[in-house]
N, C-alpha and C positions, 0 to 999 in steps of 0.2 A: 320694245323692251322697257322703256320708261313707264308705259301704262301698267305693265304687270307689277313693277316695283311700287308704283303708287297704290295700286289695289292692295298689294301686300301690306304696305304701311298703314293704310286705312283699316284693314282687318286686324293687324297686330295692335295697333293703338287702341282700338275698341275693346279687344280682349284684355289688353293691359289695364285699361280703366275698370273693366268689370272685375278683374281679379283683385285690384287694389281696393275697390269699394267693398268687395265681398269680405275682405280681411277686416275692415272697419266695422262691419255689422256685428261682429262677435264681441266687440268691446263695449263698454258702457258709454253713455252719451257724454258724461263728464270727462272721461279719458279721451274721447275723440276730439274734444275741443280744448284740451289743455288743462282740464281739472285734475283733481287728485284721483288717481286710480292706478297706482303704481304696483301692480302685482307682476313680478318677473317670474316667468315659468318657462319651461321648454315647450316648444311647439310640437304638437303631436297630431296625427291623423290628417284631417282635411285642412287644418290650418297650416301644417307643414307643406302639404301639396300646393296650397295656394301661394305660399311664399316662393316655393320652387318654380311654380308657373310664372309668377310675376317677374322673377329674376331672369328666367329664360326668355320671356317675352321682351323684357327691357334690353337684353343683349341682342336679340333678333331684330328689334327696332333700330338699334344703333348700327347694326350691320347694314340693314336695308337703307337707312338714311345715308350712310357713307357711300354705299354702292350707287345710290341715286345722284349723289353729289359728283361722283367720278364719271358716271355715264352721261 
């Protein structure tokens, strides 16, 4: 059982990293590293789906981590 949870954790963490890095590719270089680039707008399309995927993966990773800790 622990092996399946560890494989799930590795998979979810890799997907989470990819989804977070994909969100950063859309912004400018200066905005990524703390420069001025403050355009606030609503998220639409792919950007919205990436945010939802990152949120879901973060919750799933938390659940898997807690279940690994308990088991």
